[in-house]
C-alpha positions in Angstrom: 108.5 72.9 108.2 108.3 71.1 111.5 111.1 73.4 112.8 108.8 76.4 112.6 105.9 77.2 114.9 102.5 78.2 113.4 103.2 81.8 114.5 106.6 81.8 112.8 105.0 80.4 109.6 102.3 83.1 109.6 104.9 85.8 110.2 107.3 84.5 107.5 104.5 84.4 104.9 103.5 88.0 105.9 107.1 89.2 105.6 107.6 87.5 102.2 104.3 89.0 100.8 105.3 92.5 102.0 108.8 92.3 100.5 107.4 91.0 97.2 105.0 94.0 97.0 107.3 96.8 98.3 110.9 95.6 97.8 111.7 97.3 101.1 113.0 95.6 104.3 110.1 94.7 106.6 109.9 96.1 110.1 107.9 94.6 113.0 105.4 97.5 113.4 104.7 97.6 109.7 104.1 93.9 109.3 101.7 93.8 112.3 99.6 96.6 110.9 99.6 95.6 107.3 98.6 91.9 108.0 96.5 92.4 111.1 98.7 90.0 113.1 97.2 88.9 116.4 100.5 89.5 118.3 102.5 92.5 119.4 105.3 94.2 117.6 107.6 93.1 120.4 106.7 89.5 119.9 107.3 89.9 116.2 110.7 91.3 116.8 111.6 88.3 118.9 110.3 85.9 116.3 112.1 87.7 113.5 115.3 87.3 115.5 114.7 83.6 115.7 113.9 83.4 112.0 117.1 85.4 111.3 119.2 82.9 113.3 117.5 80.0 111.5 118.5 81.4 108.1 115.0 82.4 106.9 115.6 86.2 107.2 118.5 88.5 106.5 119.1 92.1 107.7 120.6 94.6 105.2 123.3 96.8 106.8 121.5 100.0 106.1 118.1 99.0 107.6 116.6 97.7 110.8 114.1 95.7 108.8 114.4 92.1 107.5 114.3 90.5 104.1 113.6 86.9 103.1 116.5 84.6 102.2 116.7 81.9 99.5 115.7 79.4 102.2 112.5 81.4 102.9 111.6 81.7 99.2 112.1 77.9 98.8 109.8 77.2 101.7 107.3 79.7 100.4 107.3 78.0 96.9 107.0 74.5 98.3 104.6 74.9 101.2 103.3 78.4 101.8 102.3 80.0 98.5 98.8 80.0 97.2 98.7 80.3 93.4 96.4 82.9 91.8 94.4 81.7 88.8 95.3 83.4 85.5 92.3 85.7 84.7 90.1 84.3 81.9 90.5 87.5 79.9 94.3 87.0 79.9 93.9 83.4 78.8 91.7 84.5 75.9 94.0 87.4 75.0 97.0 85.0 74.9 95.3 82.5 72.7 94.0 85.2 70.3 97.5 86.6 70.1 99.2 83.3 69.3 96.5 81.7 67.1 97.2 83.6 63.9 100.8 82.5 64.0 100.2 78.8 64.8 101.8 77.7 61.5 104.9 79.8 61.9 106.5 78.4 65.0 109.3 80.9 65.5 106.9 83.8 65.1 104.4 82.2 67.4 107.1 81.7 70.1 108.0 85.4 69.7 104.4 86.4 70.3 104.3 84.1 73.3 107.4 85.8 74.8 106.0 89.3 74.2 102.6 88.3 75.8 104.2 86.7 78.8 106.5 89.7 79.4 103.5 92.0 79.2 101.5 89.9 81.7 104.2 89.4 84.3 106.4 92.5 83.8 109.4 90.2 83.8 112.0 89.3 81.2 110.6 86.4 79.2 112.6 83.9 77.2 111.4 81.1 74.9 113.7 78.6 73.2 113.7 75.6 71.0 116.0 72.6 71.4 117.6 73.4 68.1 119.0 76.7 69.3 116.4 79.3 68.6 116.0 81.9 71.3 113.5 84.7 71.5 112.9 87.1 74.3 110.9 90.2 75.3 110.6 92.6 78.3 114.4 93.1 78.8 113.6 96.6 79.9 111.3 95.2 82.6 114.2 94.0 84.7 115.4 97.6 85.0 112.2 98.4 87.0 113.7 96.3 89.8 116.5 97.6 91.9 118.2 94.2 91.9 119.2 94.9 88.3 120.5 98.4 88.8 124.0 97.0 89.5 125.7 96.9 86.1 127.1 93.4 86.6 123.6 92.0 87.3 122.1 93.6 84.2 125.0 92.4 82.1 124.7 88.8 83.4 121.0 88.8 82.5 121.6 90.1 79.0 124.5 87.6 78.6 122.1 84.7 79.1 120.0 85.9 76.2 123.1 85.8 73.9 124.5 82.5 75.0 122.2 79.6 74.1 124.7 77.0 75.5 124.8 78.7 78.9 121.1 79.1 79.0 120.5 75.5 78.2 123.0 74.5 80.9 121.1 76.6 83.4 117.8 74.9 82.5 119.3 71.4 82.7 120.9 72.0 86.1 117.6 72.9 88.0 117.7 71.1 91.3 114.0 71.6 92.3 110.6 71.6 90.8 108.0 69.6 88.9 106.2 71.0 85.9 107.4 74.5 86.8 111.0 74.9 88.1 112.4 77.8 90.0 116.1 78.5 90.4 116.7 81.0 93.1 119.9 83.1 93.6 123.0 81.0 93.8 121.2 78.0 92.3 121.6 79.8 89.0 125.4 79.3 89.3 126.1 82.9 88.4 127.4 85.2 91.1 126.1 88.3 89.4 122.5 86.9 89.5 122.6 86.2 93.3 119.5 88.3 93.9 117.5 86.8 90.9 115.2 83.9 90.1 114.6 82.0 86.9 111.1 80.4 86.6 110.8 78.0 83.7 109.2 75.0 82.2 109.8 72.6 79.3 107.3 72.3 76.5 106.9 69.7 73.9 104.4 68.0 71.6 103.3 64.6 70.4 103.2 65.3 66.6 106.0 64.1 64.3 107.1 67.7 63.6 106.5 69.0 67.1 109.1 71.3 68.5 110.3 71.3 72.1 112.1 73.8 74.3 111.8 76.0 77.3 109.7 78.9 78.5 111.3 81.1 81.2 111.0 84.3 83.2 113.9 86.0 84.8 113.4 88.6 87.5 114.2 89.4 91.1 114.1 86.8 93.8 111.1 88.7 95.3 109.0 88.2 92.1 105.3 87.5 92.6 105.5 83.8 92.3 101.8 83.3 92.9 101.0 85.2 89.7 104.1 84.3 87.6 103.9 80.5 87.9 100.3 80.2 86.6 101.2 82.5 83.7 104.1 80.3 82.7 102.0 77.1 83.1 99.2 78.4 80.8 101.7 79.6 78.2 103.2 76.1 78.2 99.8 74.5 77.8 98.9 76.9 75.0 102.1 76.4 73.0 101.7 72.6 73.3 98.2 72.8 72.1 99.2 74.9 69.0 102.3 72.7 68.7 100.2 70.1 67.0 99.9 72.4 63.9 103.6 72.4 63.3 
């Protein structure tokens, strides 16, 4: 991040937060007002031009505003984002939902997928290493304009029907620790060039423990600060209940 000044970092974070919330290209006057920036709209326009030339911002042909690029999201994930704690009530609700099915692992994974989709408003996917796939919230992707293109929607649904392809995507993740994020072209599918897959691997220590992946698919502008903690807690909960299998 040494290539960016403190002002550019502050501005880039503000632009990403605005675009995540509104899905609309961000203009200089708007971002100054919304985030109470201590510099003028003219200064912001100059800085936005610099960020554009550096590859952090793009400009849609139909708008004078700017949108974040994959490079910006990657920087945001690795250095700028502040995760939001999953509310205790949501943690309790998740555990209560999964607990009755703890001895029926496929049903429990189904409940986990449904709960995760409800919390994040994304398409959730849960798999096991032996080929079981369950998902929920497919309709959620249609609330995002990135999926209004038929090829994008078809590519998302194709992932759900092709376990081998889905497994290949998981194994090819170039970045991440416990939670991995594959953004746009990192997914290796042209039709998902405006999308992100956030996922993690779960497992267990028992002799009969299952392992697999928990994932969320959505637009690149998904609310990572909320999504990532939800995926992490779901992983921890499945691993805790995993011991009953």
